[in-house]
C-alpha positions, 0 to 999 in steps of 0.5 A: 261728386258725379257717378263716374267719379269726377266732380261736376260744375254747372256751365260757365255761361249759365247765369242770367245776364246782369241788367247792364248787358243792355249797354253791350260790349265796349270797344275797350274796357274804359280806363277813364270817366270820359270813356265811361261817359261815351259808353253812357255809363254812370258807374262801373259795376266792377273795377279791375286794378292791375299792375300791367298796362291794359292790353285787350288780348286773351293772353293778359289776365285783366282782359280775360277777366274783364271781358268775361265779366262783361259777357255776364252783363256787368260794366267793367272798368280798368285802372292800370298801373295806378300811382300807389302812393295815395288812394286818389288814383283808385277813385279815377272811375268812381265807386264800383257797385259790386267790388274791386278786382285786384291783380299784380298782372301776368307776373308776380310783382317781385319776380317782375322787378328782381332777378334771381340774384335780387338785383333790380331789373332795368325794365318791365316788359308789361309796361309801355316802353318797358318803363320800370317801377310802375308797380309797387313791390307786393302789388296785390297787397298795396293795391288792395289796401289803397282800394280799401282807403278809397272806398272802405265799404266796397269789397276787394277781391284779389286774384292772379298769380301773385295772390294765387301763390300766396294763399297760405303762409309762404316762404318769401325769398326777397325777405328770407322769411315766411310771410302770412297769407296775402289775404291777411296782409292785403286786408282783402275780402276774398282771394281767387286762386288759379284760373278764376272764371268760375269763382269770379262769376259766382262772386259777381252774381252772388253780390249782384243778387244782394249777398254779402261778401262775408257770406261767400264761404264755399265757392271753389277756387277761393280762400277766405278768412273765417273765425272758426271752421264750420260746425259739424265737420271732421278735421283731419289733423295734419299739424305734425311732421311725418304723417303723409306717406312718401309722395316721391314713390307711386307703388299703387298711385291709383288706389286711394287709401282714403277713397270714400263713397260719395253721392252725386252732386245735384247741379239742378237749378231749384232755387236762387240759393241752390243755383248760386251755391249758398249753404242756407244752414251755414249762413243761418245765424240760428243754426245749431252749432255742432262740435268739430270732430278731430281725427289724427292723420295717421288713422285717417291715412290707414283708411280705418275711418273710411266708412265713417267720414262724410267727405263733403264735411271733412277738411285738413288742418295745416300747421299754423302760420306761427308754427311754419314760420318758426319751423322749416321742417313743418313748412316743408310738411305743409307744402307736401299736404297742400300739393297732395290736395291739388286734384279738384276731384278729390281735394279737401278744404285746408285750414291754417291758423293765423293768430286767432283767424282761420285761413280757409282754402276751398278745393280747387275750381273744376277745370273748364270744359272745351266749350267753356274754354272756347267761350272765354277765348272767343270774347270780343278782344281787340287784340291790341293795347288800349288806345291811350298808350298811343305808339308806345311799345309794350314788349310783352304784347309785341312778343305774344300779339301773334301767338295763340294759347291752345290750352291751360294747365300742366301735369309735368309737376316740375318742382321748381315751377309754379304753373301747376300750383296756379293752373292745375294739373288737368289739361283744359283744351280749346277746340280746333275750330276756336283756335283756327278762328283766332288765327284768322282774327290775328290775320285780320286784326293785327296791324302789319301782320306778316303771315307768321303765327309766333306760337301755338301753345301754352304752359307747354307746347304739346299737352293739347288734349292729353288727359287721363284715359279713365275718369275714375282713376283721375278722380282718385289720383293724387300723383304729383306728376303724370310723367315722373318718375315714368309716364303713367300708363293711364295717360293718353300720349297720342299727339294726333289732335295737336298734329292735326291742328298744326296741319289745319292751321298751315292751310289757312289763307294768308298764313305763311308759317306757324312757329312753336315757341312754347316749351316742349315736353320732349319726354312726351313727344318721343312717344309719338314719332309722327308728331315729332316729324311734323314739328321738326319738318314744318314748325322749327325755324332753325332752333328748338328750345327744350329744357333738360334742366340738368344732367345729373340723376340726383338733381333731376330727381329733385326737379321731378324731371326725366333722365338724359336718356330721354333727351338723347332719344329725342335728339336722335329723332330731331336730327333724323327728321331734320335731315329728312326735311333737308334742314339744318336745325339745332336744339337749344337746351336750357339748364338751371343752376343752384337748384336745391340739392345740387352741389358743385360736383353735380354742376361740374359734371353738367359743365363737362357734359356741355363741353363734351357736346360743344355747347356754349350757353349764354343766357342761363337760369339760376333757381328762383324760389317762387312762392308755393313751389315744392323746390322752394320748400326744399330751398327754405327747409333744406329737406326733400318734401317728396320723401317722408319727412323727419327731423332726423332726415339728412339735410340737402345741400342748398346754395343759398348765399350769393357766392354759392349761387354765382359759382354754380351759374359760372359752371354753366358758363365755363367758357366765359373768361369772367368766370375762369378765376372763380372756377379755378379756385373751386376746382382746386378746392375740389381736387380737380386740377386735372381739369385746368389747362390749355388742352381740349381735355381741360374745362378751363385754361390755366391762365387768361392769356392762353384762354383768350387765345384758345377761344378765338374761334367759335364752335362749329354749329354744323354738328350734333346740336352744337351751339354758340350764341356769343353773337346774340343769335338766340336772345329772342328765343330766351325771352319767353322762358318761364 
């Protein structure tokens, strides 16, 4: 760790290029032997297998990883959406010299295929002509196994969001059980989690230097299988429930109870082993084994061993797979611990037994610096699908072909969202020049470009260059969110760099309009009125989507979302600046039904708020338990991992069966005649018959005939953000929602 407290990493582009750099950059990464022949390649060094159609664009993971590895001098081929029923399609490019890289694609394969109600989707936005069923369920596992069948001795490296969110034992919504780490099920050799440029560069160069895949034990951002923990380390035993402190409260969130003195890391290049991060002692078969020191978590939490522990040789023992599979409270506990070990500047390795094997999760990767982000996004992407797709339409590409990703990460910490578990909480931003250069590339390279940039954003629209004001505070912080329950006083909320980026982007020749389509954190936006004015005046095309998610305080606390007072404040600013600009513009709020901890009374209150504000939302969300999210731990365990856990704790209400989930969704769409009978039954059970009738004070009509008559007219959209979308006018806006 460096003197200022922040962990350091060598420059991403520091490696001497692999010998194959002499071939130069390929027009497209090859998908066939014929293309390899045209490039003069006899083989690929690395082959990426992906569940998406290959689009050579920086919004597609396989393109980013492929082009980045190419920049390191490697020959990279792509096998996109192979037929997984046999190993033959995985031999299409021959045997790779170094490894297979396997990803399900930009989406988790299960979420891609199934709705929150477990219905099979009719299309796949990441496939040519949206054709469904072009990837298997649990694609990472299946693809990895087929790669092993094709070439048994070639290492398999798995990554992307599907692998990332399954790096330890995780609850699986689709089978309603806790499954093993995907590293075990897939038979892969190593798992890369998060944005993996640093890790994949280390893996590729170490293998190219003759290292064995089994020797790559300490690379940040990786998960591996070990037979036992490293010798001489101290183990923090966190296998029992209720030891971590309450992570839902932050009385002294920046005073780390287990902060230790740490010597600066030495990143100087002294030898091949040191440059590549190889621990010679650990890999020396004759090294003397030192016993592991086991320390109970409560003792360590109180800081009594602060001066005795070597932070560089300390790991945390999670409850085993077998334990969390059979005990949902322990599962919630393990989720707590994992989320507390998410800051790359203070996180420790995690160990979890799977039978007689150890799943070992190394600390998260060090975030990329702005210069490194620029380097990744400035690679020679063609910004269009591979020519083999001809004129086929790939909906996901059509949606993002004129959008620009300006940053990574999210410090919002919403419990239902997996962005932070994958990309981390530290914002990584590109320079203004890099973003502006990409806009010019879009203008010059995208066919039939009409002058509109569809988005400048990322996981959120407005966290560009928003980071902690103090490096030492950031290095010691374990807070799950920088904005909940209140915005941290140490967070920079100045949006001036984003505002300036917008202004410079609008001045580029040939650019007629810059839209902002990424989700807006309005609780941050209200801290900078100048930004809100700039956004509303120039970058809202009639409608702006924001996500209150709910109206009720108890549910919002489970989500780690701000209260509706912040929404009202932003709404007032939005309307003020829209009026000053002479524009009629409307907010589109998004809400979630069936979130853990939400009962029917809370959904009723939300429905009444919608009616009061004359909102008729059409496309709504039902909570989807994605792997590793804190809200998924709530869903599975019926406990709140944001608070101190106990077997005696009162359990949450969780809508788990399909009827409960559909009823909560029906409250969001109280205006839909299809839901009236269901809602009448629910309101009667709740003794709220006062809300059934044909007057303006009622939520739903007493009978369908009167209801149809009363609903002939549409709500007036001219007042206060009122919204009716029965004509489908906002369907496009909903496409990009999470």
